[in-house]
N, C-alpha and C positions, 0 to 999 in steps of 0.2 A: 351501877350501870355504866357501861363504857360507850363512848360516842366515837364512831369512826367518821372521819371527814374524807370525802372523795378527793383523790389526787391522781393525776396522770403521770405515769413514769416517763420521764423525758430523756434520761440517759443512765447508763450503768457507770457508776463512778469507780467501783472496785469489785470486780467479779469474785475475787478470792475472798474478800470480806463480806460479800453479799450486800453491797450497798449501792443505792441508786439515787438519782436526783428526781424528786417528784414535784410537780407543779400543783400546789394546793391553793386554789382560788387566787391565782396570780403570784403567789409567794412560793419561791423554790426552796426546798429543804431536802437535806439528805435523809434517807430512810433505809432501814434494814429490810431486805426483801427475802430473807431466809424462809419465812412462813409461806410465801407464794411462789418460790423459785420453781422454775420448770427445768427441763434438761439444759437449756442454754439461757442464762440470765438475759442475754440480749433480746430474746423473744418477748420480754416484758415491756420493752420500749414501745410507747404508744398505748399501752393498756391502762385501764383504770383500776385503782385499788382503794380499799378503805384504809385510811391511815390513822393510827392511834399511837400516841406518845413515841413517834419515831419509827414505828414498825408498820409495814404493809401487811395487814391482817387477812385480807381476802380480796380476790379479784372480782370485779363487778363489770357489767357492761355499761356502755355509754348512756343508755336510757335510764338505768338505775342510778348512775352518777348524777344525771341531770335532775331526776326526781328528788334525790336526797339533798342536793344543793338548794333546790327550790323550797323544800320543807324546812331546811335550816334558815333560809332567808325569812320565811314566814315566822319562825320561832323568834328570830331577832327582832322583827317588827312587833310581835306580840309583847316581847320583853320591854321594848321602848315605850309602848302604850301603857303597860303596867307601871313603869317608872314615872311617866308623865302624870298618871292618875294619882300615884302616891305623892308626888311633888305638889300637885294641886291640893290634895287633902291636907298636907302639912301647912301649906300657905293659908288655908282657911282656919286652921286651929289657932 
């Protein structure tokens, strides 16, 4: 299973190489935009994309990005709870 993290394209870093800077939850990273490139790469600035291992895999709208980020936040909270339960169980053993 692949997990794409929503990121907003904030600038095109090299149009010829199809790379852009994406803001992924406050962390900026360079991503390849070849899979989502439109006629002009500059048209992607401000758009949301699902980012997976350095590639923008699909364009999404802002509502979908927000919903995905919220779901990921809940998954993180669930993982923390499971880890706390496991730690408590180990302490009782």
